[in-house]
C-alpha positions in Angstrom: -6.9 24.9 -37.6 -7.7 21.3 -36.6 -7.0 20.2 -40.1 -3.6 21.9 -40.2 -1.9 20.3 -37.1 -2.8 17.1 -35.3 -1.5 17.8 -31.8 -2.0 14.4 -30.4 0.2 12.9 -33.1 3.1 14.9 -31.7 2.9 13.4 -28.2 3.5 10.0 -26.7 0.9 10.5 -24.0 -1.9 12.9 -23.4 -3.4 15.1 -20.7 -3.2 14.1 -17.0 -2.4 10.5 -18.2 1.1 11.9 -18.6 1.5 12.4 -14.8 4.2 10.6 -12.9 2.5 7.8 -10.9 1.5 8.7 -7.4 3.6 5.9 -5.9 6.7 6.9 -7.9 6.2 10.5 -6.9 5.9 9.7 -3.3 9.2 7.8 -3.4 10.9 10.7 -5.3 9.8 13.2 -2.6 10.1 10.8 0.3 13.4 12.1 1.8 13.1 15.7 0.8 13.6 18.0 3.8 10.5 20.0 4.5 11.2 23.6 5.5 9.1 24.7 8.4 7.3 28.1 8.3 4.3 28.8 10.6 2.6 30.6 7.7 2.9 27.7 5.3 -0.5 26.1 5.9 -0.2 23.4 3.2 3.0 22.3 1.6 4.2 19.5 -0.8 4.5 17.0 2.0 0.7 16.8 2.2 0.0 15.3 -1.3 -2.5 18.0 -1.7 -3.7 19.9 -4.8 -1.9 23.2 -4.1 0.2 25.0 -1.6 -1.3 27.6 0.7 0.7 30.4 2.4 -0.8 32.7 5.0 -0.2 36.4 4.2 -2.4 38.0 6.9 -5.2 37.1 9.2 -7.7 37.5 6.3 -5.7 36.4 3.3 -3.7 33.3 2.2 -2.2 32.6 -1.2 -3.0 29.3 -3.1 -0.4 28.3 -5.6 -0.2 25.5 -8.1 1.2 24.6 -11.5 -0.1 22.1 -14.0 0.8 21.4 -17.6 0.7 18.4 -20.0 0.9 17.2 -23.6 -2.1 17.6 -26.0 -5.2 15.6 -25.2 -7.0 16.8 -28.4 -6.0 17.9 -31.9 -7.6 21.4 -31.9 -5.1 23.9 -30.4 -7.7 26.3 -29.0 -9.5 23.5 -27.2 -6.3 22.1 -25.9 -5.4 25.5 -24.4 -8.8 25.6 -22.8 -8.5 22.1 -21.3 -5.0 22.7 -19.9 -6.1 26.0 -18.3 -9.3 24.4 -16.8 -7.2 21.6 -15.3 -4.7 24.0 -13.7 -7.3 26.3 -12.3 -9.1 23.4 -10.7 -6.4 22.9 -8.1 -7.2 26.3 -6.7 -11.0 25.6 -6.6 -10.3 22.3 -4.8 -8.6 24.2 -1.9 -11.7 26.5 -1.7 -9.9 29.4 -3.3 -10.5 31.8 -6.1 -8.0 32.0 -9.0 -6.6 35.5 -9.5 -3.3 35.4 -11.4 -1.7 32.9 -13.8 1.5 32.4 -15.8 1.7 30.4 -19.0 4.0 27.3 -19.1 4.6 26.2 -22.6 6.8 23.9 -24.7 6.6 23.9 -28.5 8.4 22.2 -31.4 10.4 24.6 -33.4 8.4 23.8 -36.6 4.9 24.2 -35.0 2.9 26.7 -37.0 2.7 30.0 -35.2 -1.0 30.0 -35.7 -1.3 26.8 -33.7 0.8 28.3 -30.8 -1.4 31.4 -30.8 -4.6 29.3 -30.6 -3.3 27.3 -27.7 -2.5 30.5 -25.8 -5.8 32.1 -26.8 -7.6 29.0 -25.4 -5.8 29.4 -22.1 -6.4 33.2 -21.9 -10.1 32.8 -22.6 -10.6 30.1 -20.0 -8.6 32.0 -17.4 -10.8 35.1 -18.1 -13.9 33.0 -17.6 -12.5 32.0 -14.2 -11.9 35.6 -13.3 -8.1 35.3 -13.4 -5.5 37.3 -15.4 -2.6 35.7 -17.3 0.3 38.1 -16.8 3.1 36.4 -18.6 4.9 33.1 -18.5 7.7 31.0 -20.0 8.2 29.0 -23.1 10.9 26.6 -24.4 11.5 24.5 -27.5 10.7 20.8 -27.2 10.0 18.0 -29.5 6.6 17.5 -27.9 4.1 20.4 -27.3 3.0 21.0 -23.7 0.9 23.7 -22.1 -0.5 24.7 -18.8 -0.5 27.4 -16.1 1.0 28.4 -12.8 -1.9 29.8 -10.9 -2.2 31.9 -7.8 -5.5 32.2 -6.0 -6.8 33.8 -2.8 -8.5 32.1 0.2 -9.3 33.0 3.8 -6.8 31.2 6.0 -9.6 29.8 8.1 -11.5 28.4 5.1 -8.8 26.4 3.4 -10.0 23.0 2.2 -7.5 20.2 2.1 -7.6 16.5 1.2 -6.9 15.5 4.8 -9.8 16.8 6.8 -12.5 14.2 6.2 -14.3 13.0 9.3 -16.2 9.7 10.0 -19.8 10.1 8.8 -19.0 12.6 6.1 -20.9 12.2 2.8 -18.9 12.0 -0.4 -20.1 14.0 -3.4 -18.6 14.0 -6.9 -19.2 16.7 -9.6 -18.3 15.2 -13.0 -18.7 11.7 -14.5 -15.7 9.3 -14.9 -14.3 7.9 -18.1 -12.6 10.8 -19.8 -9.2 9.1 -20.0 -10.7 6.0 -21.7 -12.6 8.1 -24.2 -9.7 10.3 -25.1 -7.4 7.2 -25.5 -10.0 5.7 -27.8 -10.3 8.9 -29.8 -6.6 8.9 -30.6 -7.1 5.7 -32.6 -10.6 6.6 -33.9 -12.5 4.2 -31.7 -14.6 6.7 -29.8 -17.9 7.9 -31.1 -18.2 11.5 -32.2 -20.7 12.0 -29.4 -18.4 10.5 -26.8 -15.5 12.6 -27.9 -17.6 15.8 -27.9 -18.8 14.9 -24.4 -15.3 14.4 -23.1 -14.2 17.8 -24.5 -17.2 19.5 -23.0 -16.5 18.1 -19.6 -12.8 18.9 -19.8 -13.5 22.6 -20.6 -16.0 23.0 -17.8 -14.6 24.9 -14.8 -15.0 23.6 -11.3 -15.9 27.2 -10.3 -19.7 26.4 -9.8 -18.8 23.4 -7.6 -16.4 25.5 -5.5 -18.9 28.4 -5.2 -21.6 26.0 -3.9 -19.4 24.0 -1.5 -17.9 26.9 0.4 -21.4 27.8 1.7 -21.5 24.5 3.7 -19.5 22.5 6.2 -17.2 20.8 3.8 -14.3 19.1 5.7 -12.2 17.9 2.8 -11.9 18.3 -1.0 -9.7 17.2 -3.8 -10.1 17.3 -7.6 -10.2 14.0 -9.4 -7.5 14.2 -12.1 -4.6 12.0 -13.2 -4.5 9.7 -10.2 -8.2 8.7 -10.8 -11.1 8.6 -8.3 -9.5 5.7 -6.4 -6.1 7.2 -6.4 -7.2 10.6 -5.2 -9.7 9.0 -2.9 -6.9 6.9 -1.3 -4.9 10.1 -0.7 -7.9 11.6 1.0 -8.5 8.6 3.1 -4.9 8.3 4.2 -4.6 12.0 4.9 -7.8 12.0 6.9 -7.1 8.6 8.6 -10.5 7.4 7.4 -11.8 4.7 5.1 -14.1 5.3 2.2 -17.2 3.3 1.4 -18.3 3.9 -2.2 -21.5 2.8 -3.9 -20.4 2.1 -7.4 -23.9 2.2 -8.8 -24.2 5.8 -7.6 -21.0 6.8 -9.5 -21.6 8.3 -13.0 -19.5 6.1 -15.2 -19.8 7.1 -18.9 -21.4 4.1 -20.6 -19.2 4.3 -23.7 -16.1 4.4 -21.4 -17.2 1.2 -19.7 -17.7 -0.5 -23.0 -14.3 0.6 -24.3 -12.7 -0.6 -21.0 -14.4 -4.0 -21.4 -12.6 -4.5 -24.7 -9.3 -3.3 -23.4 -9.1 0.3 -24.6 -7.4 1.8 -21.6 -4.8 4.6 -21.0 -1.4 3.7 -19.7 -2.1 5.8 -16.6 -4.9 3.5 -15.6 -2.3 0.7 -14.9 -0.1 3.1 -12.9 -3.1 4.1 -10.8 -4.2 0.5 -10.2 -0.7 -0.4 -9.1 -0.7 2.5 -6.6 -4.2 2.2 -5.1 -5.3 -1.4 -5.6 -3.5 -2.8 -2.5 -5.8 -0.6 -0.4 -9.0 -1.3 -2.3 -11.6 -4.0 -1.5 -13.3 -4.2 -4.9 -16.0 -6.7 -3.8 -17.8 -8.1 -6.8 -17.5 -5.0 -9.0 -16.9 -6.0 -12.6 -13.3 -5.4 -13.9 -14.3 -2.9 -16.6 -16.1 -0.7 -14.0 -13.1 -1.0 -11.7 -10.9 0.1 -14.7 -12.9 3.3 -15.1 -12.6 4.0 -11.4 -8.8 3.9 -11.9 -9.0 5.9 -15.1 -6.9 9.1 -15.1 -9.2 12.1 -15.5 -8.1 15.4 -17.1 -9.9 18.4 -15.7 -12.1 16.1 -13.7 -14.6 17.0 -11.0 -14.3 17.7 -7.3 -14.5 15.0 -4.7 -16.1 16.6 -1.6 -16.5 15.3 2.0 -19.3 17.2 3.6 -20.8 17.1 7.0 -23.9 14.8 6.9 -26.1 17.6 8.2 -25.3 19.7 5.1 -25.1 16.9 2.6 -28.7 17.1 1.3 -28.6 20.9 0.8 -25.2 20.9 -0.9 -26.2 17.9 -3.1 -29.4 19.8 -4.1 -27.5 22.9 -5.0 -24.8 21.0 -7.0 -27.5 19.2 -9.1 -28.3 22.5 -10.8 -24.8 23.7 -11.1 -22.3 21.0 -12.1 -22.1 18.5 -15.0 -23.0 15.5 -12.8 -23.8 15.8 -9.1 -23.4 12.4 -7.5 -23.7 11.2 -3.9 -21.3 8.3 -4.0 -20.6 7.1 -0.4 -19.3 8.0 3.0 -16.1 8.4 5.0 -15.9 6.2 8.0 -13.6 5.6 11.0 -10.5 3.6 9.9 -10.5 0.1 11.2 -7.1 -1.0 9.8 -6.4 -2.8 6.6 -8.1 -1.6 3.4 -8.9 2.1 2.9 -11.6 2.0 0.2 -14.5 -0.4 0.0 -16.6 -0.8 -3.2 -20.1 -2.1 -3.1 
């Protein structure tokens, strides 16, 4: 199938790198009237990963939608990645995905076999997550796009948001960074076969194990690291929690090939949008530019950024080490002192 259709040649941008920049999105939504409902626990005004609506004392619905253009050429793998990415928003809220709907755009001349494989990839990954795809909607478009609208369940008292971090919390991360750089390089045949395979493996790994581990502990905040990068999503967490983040860059798993590619200027367009959004709030210290670039790199189906009570940090970190692609203890949240929100050291 991969030899029959080159999906990435049909799209101008790829994966979560296609997201509207965080700063632009904030301006677009800035004057929207927020409807008040006591059962709406998390809405779009919170810059969070998903909305949460309380149905009963024991049940709340988590809802999200995510779709994007192809990030790889193989249709089945693209379907898996898009589904993994959409499901992640529910995991980031501490929820369990249950139902999903396909969201799809296809060129009218795309081979039916390729369309089928995209959908099959999504179905298989949703099944792995324990969710059921029950339908969806498709349109014709010059560029292919695919994703899911996902509904999950969570207890109303156990919802995790990106605005609950407390001073002293330990910050954990569950996947390495550099996926956006690697996939950008792969489009022009500059990434190694090993690097491309690693990126695909990371993007098709659910955040289910990370979610299942973290809900056992006193986690105060969580977000998944996707199109806005570690520093972009970290900034939203810091601002929402009224904290500042202190990150030990040496403790962050930056894919070596991605750093080397960044050093020679192979960077996704989304990196520049993320830098424009977050850089005014970041004290980069003496961190090399290429390493900074990877911290601003848009991730597709990235890991979870978790703020956990320091008393539980060691236990959660130990459990994650055996369950996620790359368990990292990357820094702390501290009381906000004014000025910058993120400090790199």
